[in-house]
N, C-alpha and C positions, 0 to 999 in steps of 0.2 A: 825188562819185559818187552818182547818185540810185539810188533803189531799184529802178527799172526796168532801168538799165544793169547793176546787179549781177545781177539776175535773168537777163538775156540772157546774161551771161557764164557764169553757171552752166549754163544750158541749152546754150549752145555747148560748154563743158566736156564735158558729159554725152554730148553727140551725137559729140564727137570720140573719146571713150573708151568708146563703148556696147559694142563688141566685147569689149573687156577687162573691163568691168564684168559683162557677160553670162557669160564665161567663169568671172570670179571667183566669181559667185554659184553657177554650175553646180558647180564644184570644192569650194566651201564646204559646198555642202548636205548631201553625206553624212557629213562631220566634225560638222555641228551635229547631224544624226540620231543619230550614235554618241554624243555627249555628252548629249543629251537623253534618251536610252533608257539611259544610264548611271546617271541619277539618278531613275528610275522605280522602282515596286515590282515585284515578280516576277510580279504578276497582270495588270499593264499593258503591260509590255514587249511590243513587237511586235504590239500590237493597232492597230485603226484610230485610236486616240486617240494624237496625236503630241506633245502638251503633257502634262507630268507633272501628274498630280492632286496627287501628294504627293512633295515634292523629298528624295529619299533620299541625301544625301551620304554617309551611312554605308556606302553600297556600296563606296566607294573603300577605306575600313578593312577592310571585310569580305573583300575580295579578299585582302589580306595573311594572314588567317586560314585562307583556303582552299588557298593555295598559298604555297611559299616564294619569293615574286617578289624579295625582296632578294638570295637567292641567285643566282637567274637574272640580275637585274641586274648583279651583279658580274661573272658570265659574259660578258654581252653588252658590258659596258665593257671587260673585259679583250680579248676578240676584236676589237672595233672599234678601240680605241686602238692596241693593239700592231700590228695589221694596217695602220692608217694610217701608223704611225711606220716600218713596215718598207717601205711603199710610197715614202715621202718619201726614206728613206736609200738605196734603190735606184734610183729612178727620176730622182732629180734629177742625179746623175753621169752616167747613161746619156743623159738628154735633152741635157745640157750638151755631151757628146761629139759628139751628132748635129747639134747647132744651131751650135755654135762652133768645132769642130775639123775639121781637114781630114785623113782618114787613109784609106789604102787599105781598101776594103770597107764604107765608111760608108754609101753609097748602098744595098747589098746588105743590110746590117743594118737600115736603115730600112724597106726593102720587106718583110724577114722580120717586123718588128715590126707593120707594117699587116696582113700576112697572119695573124699570130697574134690580132690583134683580130677577124678575120673567122671564126676557127676556133670552132665551137660547142664550149663546155665540155663537153658530154656526150661528145664525141669521146674525150677523155683521161681520162674518169672510172674506166674500169674499170683501166687500167694504173697510175693514181695511187693507187687504192684498194689494189690488189695490193701496191704498193710500201710503203704504210704499214702494211699488215696484215703484212708480212715484217718491218719494224721493229718491230712491237709497239707501235705508237704510236696505235691506233684507240681510240675510247672518250674522247679527251680533245680539247683545243682545238689542239694542236701541228700535226695536219695542216691546220688551217684557216689557221693564223697563219703558219707558216714559208714558203709559197709567195709571201707578199707580199714578204719580205725578199730574194727572188731575182729575179723579174721580174713586171711588170705592164704588159702592152702598151699598155693604154688609157692609163695614167698616163704612161707614156713618151712616147707620141704627144702627149697634151695638153700636156705640159710642154715639149716639143721645139718645139711650135708657139709657145708663149708665148715661149720664150726667143729665138726669131727675131725677135720685136719689140724686144728689147733692142740699142740702137744698137751697131754694131761699133765705133764710134770709142771708146765707154768701155772696151771689152775690149782694144782695142790700146793706148789710153793706160796701162792698168794693167800690161800687159806690158812696154811699154817703161820703166815705173817699176821694173821688176824683180820683179813679182809672178808667182809660179809659177800653173800652171793651177789647182791647189786654191784657192790665194789669189784668183784672179780669180772662181773660182765662188762662193766664201763671201762676198767682200768687194765684188764689184760685181753679179755677175747674180743671186744669191738676193735681196739687198735690193730690186733693182728689179723682181723678178718675185714679190714677195709675193703680189698678187691671184691669179696663175696658181697657186702653190703652195697657196694657201687653198682655192681652188675643187678642185683635186685632191684635197686632203685631206678636203673634204667630201663629193666624190663617193665617195671610198673608204669613209669613215665611214658614210654613209647606206646604201651597199651592204652592207657587212658588218652593220650593225645590223639590216637587214631581211632578211638572208639567211636561207633556210630550207632549201634543198637541201643545202647543205654540212653544216651541224649535223646534219641529218637522217641524212646518209650517215655521218659520223664519230662522232656522239655519241648517235644515236638509242637505244642500248641502256644509256647511262650517264646517267641522270635527273640526277646531281649536276652535270654539266658542260652541261647544256641552256642556251643563250642564252634571251632572252625571246621570240624569234620561234617557237623550237620548242615553247616552254612555253605560249605563247598559243594556238597552233594544237590543244593537247591540253587546254586548260582547258575548254572547251565539252563535251567527252567526258566529262571527269572529274566535272562537276558537273551532269549531267543538263539540259543546255542552259538553265541559267539565264541568259536574254539580258542581264539588266540587270546581272549581275555580269560576263559576258563582255564586254559593251560599256565597263564600268568598267576592267576589265583592259586592254582594248583603248585606251582613253583615256590610261592610265598609261604604256603603251607608246609611244603618239605623242608624248606631252609633251616628252620630252628633244629630240626631233628637231625639233619645231615650235619649240621655244625657241633651239636652235642656228641654225637657219636665219634666225629673226626676229634674232638677234644679228649675225650675219655675212652677211646678205643682200647688203648694199652691197658687200662685198669678194667675195662669190661671183658676183654678176651682173658686176662690173667684170673678174673673171678671165675669164669666159665670153665677154664681149664683146670682150675685147682678143686673146684666143686666136684664132690663124689670121689675123690682119691680114697677116702675111707668110707665104708659103708656099714 
């Protein structure tokens, strides 16, 4: 293959993916700006100079001396991991019942699930907050985690749509072989629906990791139970708008999510692609 042919193929590839490349650059630039600001000194941060004059990687270490980020990280991991586990434990059986079982009221329950997705969360904030206050559980992470063990409409809907793509013949064959419904779910449906389950888990993890309103409502007065999202929002005010340190803290908060998506992006994209093939 000549150099001219290779060059033409590269140009054709760039032309074909030009829109995707442009969007990639557009969404990457803010992240690059945050990272570059994180390694600047305090006098240069947010000036007209966008390239660091002096690379201050010690900003990342200094962040940990200014705020107890490890404690906030523990709270964020506890919130995100337990909520994700709760979503999977509650949504998988419910989605299986809606996708693979026929029972009276299944259509009405599915319509209620869709309606719950459309309900703004602010509508139920006041009664839920009053409930947790009466139970004496505000100030901690319990009011944030427990609801995920009960019902999450979006997760049920997403998994239900993916379970519909599992061939019915496999389910019927397992029943003929004597498997009970829990065995069919665990031995047949769940292994075949791993991409959809992974996508649901990642959606829940990303939402809870970035959740600000819930922690502000239930843990706002108890600094020891703050997750990273709430701590990061208050970091700027606590330290007199030292933008280089604020951006360093922001970079540290973004890093786990970026690494998670980089590791699981194939499974995540596959789960989203196949969800909804059947309706």
